C-alpha positions in Angstrom: 132.5 292.9 141.9 132.4 291.5 145.5 131.1 295.0 146.8 128.2 294.8 144.2 127.5 291.2 144.9 127.5 291.9 148.8 125.0 294.9 148.4 122.8 292.6 146.3 122.8 289.9 148.6 122.1 292.3 151.7 119.0 293.2 150.0 118.0 289.7 149.0 116.2 288.4 152.0 114.3 291.6 152.7 113.0 292.0 149.1 112.1 288.3 148.3 108.6 287.7 146.8 106.2 289.7 148.7 102.6 289.2 149.1 100.1 290.9 146.7 100.8 294.8 146.9 98.3 297.5 145.7 97.5 297.8 142.0 99.2 300.7 140.0 96.1 301.7 138.4 92.2 301.2 139.0 90.0 301.7 136.0 86.3 301.9 136.4 83.5 302.3 134.0 79.7 301.6 133.6 77.6 299.7 131.1 73.9 299.9 130.1 71.7 298.0 127.8 72.8 300.1 124.9 76.3 298.4 125.2 74.8 295.1 124.0 77.1 293.6 121.4 79.6 296.3 121.4 83.3 296.6 122.2 85.1 299.1 124.5 88.6 299.8 124.6 89.7 301.1 128.2 93.1 302.8 127.7 95.9 303.0 130.3 99.5 304.0 130.1 102.6 301.8 130.6 105.7 303.5 131.5 109.2 302.7 130.4 110.9 300.0 132.4 107.7 297.9 132.9 108.4 294.0 132.3 105.1 292.8 133.3 101.4 293.7 133.2 98.9 291.9 135.4 95.2 292.6 135.1 92.2 291.6 137.3 88.6 292.6 136.1 85.5 292.4 138.2 82.0 293.5 137.4 78.5 293.7 138.7 75.4 292.4 137.0 76.0 288.8 136.7 72.8 287.8 138.5 70.9 289.4 135.4 73.2 287.6 133.2 75.4 290.4 132.2 78.6 289.2 130.7 81.9 290.9 129.9 84.6 289.4 127.7 88.3 290.3 128.2 91.2 291.1 125.7 94.3 293.1 125.6 95.8 295.4 123.1 99.4 296.8 122.9 100.4 300.1 121.6 98.9 300.6 118.1 96.2 297.8 118.5 95.3 295.6 115.8 97.0 297.8 113.3 100.5 297.4 114.8 102.8 294.2 114.5 102.3 292.3 117.7 99.6 295.0 118.9 97.1 292.2 119.7 98.2 290.4 122.9 95.3 288.0 123.5 91.6 287.4 124.1 90.2 285.2 127.0 86.5 286.0 126.6 84.7 285.1 129.8 86.8 282.4 131.0 89.3 284.3 133.1 89.2 287.3 135.6 92.9 287.7 136.0 95.8 287.6 133.4 99.3 288.5 133.1 101.7 289.2 130.1 105.5 289.6 130.0 108.3 289.0 127.6 108.8 285.5 128.9 105.5 284.3 129.7 101.7 284.8 129.7 98.5 283.5 130.9 96.9 281.0 128.4 94.9 283.0 126.0 97.5 285.7 125.9 100.7 286.1 124.1 104.2 286.7 125.7 106.2 289.4 124.2 108.1 292.8 125.0 106.4 295.1 127.0 106.6 298.4 125.0 105.9 301.7 126.9 102.9 303.7 125.6 99.3 303.5 125.6 97.8 300.0 125.9 94.1 299.2 126.0 91.9 296.6 127.8 89.4 295.3 125.3 85.9 294.6 126.6 83.5 292.6 124.6 79.9 292.8 125.9 78.0 289.7 124.6 75.0 290.2 126.8 73.4 293.0 128.9 69.6 293.2 129.2 68.0 296.3 127.7 67.1 297.7 131.2 70.2 296.5 133.0 73.1 298.6 134.5 76.7 297.1 135.4 79.9 298.6 136.5 83.3 297.2 136.0 86.6 297.6 137.8 90.0 296.9 136.3 93.0 296.5 138.7 96.3 296.8 136.8 99.8 296.0 138.1 102.8 297.2 136.2 105.5 295.2 137.4 109.5 295.7 137.0 112.2 293.0 136.7 112.7 292.6 140.6 109.0 291.7 141.1 109.4 288.1 139.7 106.2 286.8 138.3 104.0 289.6 139.5 101.0 289.5 142.0 98.9 286.6 142.1 100.8 285.3 139.1 99.0 281.8 139.2 102.5 280.1 139.6 103.8 279.3 143.0 100.7 280.6 144.8 100.1 278.6 148.1 98.5 275.0 147.5 98.7 274.6 151.3 99.2 276.8 154.2 100.4 273.9 156.5 103.9 274.4 158.0 105.6 270.9 157.4 108.0 269.0 155.3 107.3 268.9 151.5 108.8 266.4 149.0 109.9 267.5 145.5 112.3 267.4 142.6 114.3 270.5 141.6 115.8 269.3 138.3 114.2 268.0 135.2 114.1 268.6 131.4 111.3 268.4 128.8 110.8 269.2 125.2 111.5 272.9 125.8 115.3 271.8 126.0 116.4 268.2 125.7 113.9 266.0 127.4 112.5 263.0 125.5 110.4 260.2 125.7 108.9 257.5 123.6 106.5 258.5 120.9 102.8 257.2 121.0 103.6 254.1 118.9 106.8 253.4 121.2 108.9 253.4 118.1 111.3 256.2 118.7 112.3 258.8 121.2 111.0 262.3 120.6 111.0 265.6 122.4 108.8 264.9 125.4 105.6 267.2 125.8 105.8 268.9 129.3 102.4 267.5 130.3 103.9 263.9 130.3 106.8 265.1 132.6 104.6 266.8 135.0 102.2 263.8 135.1 105.1 261.5 135.8 105.9 263.8 138.6 102.4 263.7 140.0 102.3 260.1 139.9 105.6 259.9 142.1 103.3 261.6 144.9 105.7 264.7 144.8 104.4 267.9 146.5 106.5 270.3 144.2 108.7 270.2 141.1 110.8 272.6 139.2 111.0 272.4 135.6 114.6 273.6 134.7 115.0 273.5 131.0 118.3 274.9 129.5 118.6 278.8 129.5 114.9 279.2 128.6 111.8 280.1 130.2 109.5 278.9 127.2 107.9 276.5 129.5 106.5 278.9 131.9 103.2 279.9 130.1 102.5 276.2 129.9 103.3 275.7 133.6 100.8 278.3 134.5 98.1 276.6 132.3 98.8 273.3 134.1 98.9 274.5 137.7 95.0 274.4 138.3 94.8 271.0 136.9 97.9 269.7 139.0 96.1 271.4 142.1 98.0 269.3 144.7 101.6 269.7 143.3 103.3 273.0 143.1 104.9 273.8 139.7 107.9 276.0 140.1 109.5 277.7 137.1 113.1 277.3 136.9 116.0 277.1 134.2 119.3 275.5 134.0 121.9 278.1 133.4 124.1 276.2 131.2 127.8 277.8 130.6 131.0 276.5 129.3 132.2 276.6 132.9 129.4 274.9 134.7 125.6 274.5 135.3 123.3 276.1 137.7 119.7 275.9 138.5 118.0 279.2 138.9 114.6 279.4 140.7 112.2 282.3 141.3 113.3 284.6 138.4 110.7 285.6 135.4 113.1 287.6 133.4 115.8 286.7 131.1 119.3 286.2 132.6 122.4 286.5 130.3 124.2 283.1 130.8 127.2 283.7 128.4 129.9 283.5 130.9 133.3 284.5 129.4 131.8 287.1 127.2 132.0 290.9 127.4 128.7 291.1 128.8 129.3 288.4 131.3 132.8 288.2 132.0 132.6 285.8 134.8 130.4 284.0 137.3 130.5 286.8 139.5 128.8 289.0 137.0 126.1 286.4 136.5 125.6 286.0 140.1 125.3 289.7 140.8 122.6 290.0 138.2 120.8 286.7 140.0 121.0 288.7 143.2 119.3 291.7 141.7 116.5 289.6 140.6 116.1 288.0 144.0 116.7 284.6 142.7 117.8 281.3 144.3 120.7 279.8 142.4 122.2 276.4 143.0 125.4 274.6 141.4 124.5 271.3 139.5 126.6 268.4 139.6 129.6 270.3 140.3 132.1 267.2 140.2 131.2 266.0 136.8 133.7 266.1 134.0 133.8 269.1 131.8 134.8 267.7 128.5 133.5 265.7 125.4 131.6 263.3 127.6 129.8 265.9 129.5 130.4 269.4 127.9 130.3 272.2 130.5 128.7 270.0 133.2 131.5 270.2 135.8 131.9 273.5 137.8 135.2 274.7 136.4 135.4 278.6 136.6 138.2 280.2 135.0 138.3 283.2 137.3 137.8 283.1 141.2 134.0 283.0 142.3 132.5 284.6 145.3 130.7 281.6 146.5 128.4 283.4 148.7 126.4 284.2 145.6 125.1 280.7 145.6 122.3 279.6 148.0 122.6 275.9 147.3 124.5 273.1 145.7 123.2 270.0 144.2 125.0 267.4 146.3 123.1 264.5 144.9 122.3 264.3 141.1 120.3 261.4 140.0 121.7 258.3 141.3 125.3 259.5 141.7 125.4 259.2 145.4 127.7 256.1 145.4 129.9 257.4 142.7 133.1 259.4 142.8 131.6 262.3 140.8 128.7 262.9 143.5 128.6 266.6 144.5 128.8 265.9 148.3 132.7 266.5 148.6 132.3 269.8 146.7 129.6 270.8 149.0 131.5 269.8 152.0 134.5 271.9 151.0 132.5 275.0 150.8 131.1 274.2 154.3 134.7 273.9 155.5 135.5 277.4 153.8 133.0 278.8 156.1 130.0 279.1 153.7 126.6 278.2 154.9 125.1 276.7 151.9 122.3 274.4 151.4 122.6 270.7 149.9 119.7 269.8 147.8 119.1 267.2 145.2 117.7 266.6 141.6 116.9 263.9 139.4 118.2 265.8 136.2 115.5 263.7 134.5 115.4 263.9 130.8 112.6 261.5 130.2 109.1 262.6 130.8 106.9 259.4 130.3 107.3 256.5 132.9 107.0 253.8 130.1 108.5 250.5 131.6 110.2 249.8 128.2 112.3 252.8 128.4 115.5 252.4 130.2 115.5 256.0 131.5 112.0 255.7 132.9 111.3 256.4 136.7 114.1 258.8 137.4 111.8 261.9 138.2 111.7 262.1 142.1 115.0 260.2 142.4 116.5 261.8 144.6 113.8 263.7 146.4 114.8 267.0 148.2 112.6 267.5 151.2 111.9 271.0 152.4 110.5 272.2 155.7 108.4 275.2 154.5 105.8 277.5 156.0 103.4 276.8 153.0 103.5 274.8 149.9 104.2 278.1 147.7 107.1 279.0 145.7 108.1 281.7 148.2 107.7 278.8 150.9 109.9 276.2 149.3 112.5 279.0 148.2 112.7 280.5 151.8 113.1 276.9 153.1 116.0 276.2 150.7 117.6 279.7 151.7 117.4 278.6 155.4 118.9 275.2 154.9 115.8 273.6 156.3 116.3 270.7 153.9 117.4 266.9 153.8 117.7 264.8 150.6 116.0 261.4 150.1 118.7 259.7 147.9 116.4 256.9 146.8 113.4 259.2 146.3 111.0 257.3 148.5 107.6 258.5 149.7 107.9 258.2 153.4 111.6 258.4 154.7 112.1 261.4 156.9 114.8 263.2 159.0 114.7 265.8 161.5 117.3 267.2 163.8 116.9 269.2 166.8 119.9 270.6 168.7 119.6 272.1 172.1 121.9 273.9 174.4 120.3 275.7 177.5 117.3 277.3 176.1 118.6 277.6 172.6 117.4 275.1 169.8 118.5 274.8 166.2 117.4 272.7 163.3 119.2 271.8 160.1 120.3 275.0 158.6 120.2 277.0 161.8 123.1 278.3 164.0 123.5 277.6 167.8 126.0 279.3 170.1 128.1 276.9 172.2 130.7 277.9 174.5 133.9 275.7 175.3 132.9 272.8 177.4 129.3 273.4 176.9 127.1 270.2 175.8 124.8 270.3 173.0 122.0 267.6 173.2 121.0 266.4 169.7 117.6 264.6 169.1 117.1 263.0 165.7 113.7 261.9 164.6 113.2 259.6 161.7 110.6 257.6 160.0 110.6 254.6 157.6 114.4 253.8 158.4 114.3 251.7 161.3 117.3 249.2 161.6 119.4 251.7 159.4 122.2 253.7 161.0 122.8 257.2 162.1 126.1 258.7 160.9 127.2 262.0 162.4 129.8 264.2 160.6 131.6 267.1 162.0 133.5 269.3 159.8 133.6 266.6 157.1 134.8 263.9 159.2 132.7 261.1 160.6 132.3 260.8 164.4 132.5 256.9 164.7 131.5 257.2 168.3 128.2 258.7 167.7 127.2 256.2 164.9 124.0 254.2 166.2 121.4 251.9 164.9 117.9 253.7 164.7 115.5 252.1 167.1 112.2 250.9 166.4 110.6 254.2 167.3 112.6 256.2 164.9 114.2 258.6 167.4 117.9 258.7 168.5 119.8 261.1 170.8 123.4 262.1 171.4 125.4 264.8 173.1 128.3 266.7 171.7 130.7 268.9 173.7 131.8 272.2 172.2 135.2 273.9 172.2 134.0 277.5 171.5 135.0 277.5 167.8 133.0 277.4 164.7 131.8 273.9 163.4 129.2 272.4 161.3 127.7 269.2 162.5 125.5 266.9 160.1 123.4 263.9 160.6 122.8 261.3 158.0 121.1 257.9 157.7 123.0 255.1 156.0 122.3 251.3 155.6 124.3 248.9 157.8 126.3 248.3 154.6 127.3 252.1 154.4 124.8 253.2 151.5 123.6 256.7 152.0 119.9 256.9 152.3 119.1 260.1 153.7 121.5 263.3 153.6 121.0 266.0 156.2 121.8 269.6 156.2 124.2 270.8 159.2 123.5 272.5 162.3 126.0 275.3 162.5 127.8 276.1 165.8 129.3 279.5 166.5 128.8 280.7 163.0 
């Protein structure tokens, strides 16, 4: 299993979620006035192994009021059960369908091999008019995620900067609840309310991570154009009897039944995730795993190759000051030689921020802040993989932390590696915002360096030097209150890794 996982992980970064590729099929046709008020079926063949169909249609003649409506038929068409896959009329140019999700107007379902048909309706074309249409079709397999230009995770901004988000929340698609309209009882909370609460928190991105399901994805795709400044990332919380983990960036079903013949252990599940090019993070690893929190703690029965995880939820909700916070578990992995990213997640189960509900306001606390090349699903996930992350434990809108370590001409930030020989000095610059008067705490290999703790000056910038011994280390900078409360959790700079 280690060999299989290693091969899959070696391919991981190279594969990723690539930019739009060329279509697999291009279908063209012409229309004339004789096609007024008719339907045309445009056939195309779908091979075995296809897990998603994405269609993009363009046509000429709009200046003469020519209009083409769109629909999709599976093998057998209207006569077959589940043969009708949707009708968007003239409202959409591009749509996608898969077993787990589909563009609004279309139905998710198995992609059966065989002859499919693009259904064209022509409600208007003038008697003397001519028009031409072009249909581009992508036939994606499991390793291509949500397909080209899927309408989920596409860049909302191309600015390279820090983006603030929440990576863990639940809705009516699992066990998220909120007060009903009359405020009389708690009910399964509509996804729109959860997303709306996150938007009011001023977040740049969220991941909706309902338990073991992807039924929320179609709704997220429908909502993304409306929430045009907040990226909606499809996710799921893989919930097993031996622990929970959030999975990001994977569109297909993943078998979560750890301990069965199909999925004998966590290594088998991680190998499947790696084949799908996903990012997976252990959730609340230090929680109990008993009747008070069934399956919550990470308690695998067999040894796990921890290299299969890219992140650990070091802070879950407001647990940062409690004994069951995930920070010690994360630090142990670092001391075992792993380079694994600390993230946070609210684990919110309440979707509406009604002040009378005692669970209100948890979305965005903590906030995971990611330095990304763009506000896109690929950008955020790449930032997490790279460790370019800090966690704002209290979920503020403006606290920030940046660490730049330099030795000679080499520089490294959080998540990066820097070479440092014995006796060489590493100069560290820490830039912060909105934490003046708080304290910097420096941790080396899990032990605080008391000599380097200092108050943050009014300009928010502090420096210190550290002398290396030529050995591997990890060095982390956090921000704490004068009383010792953790405010900002940094990710390490790795030395000689």
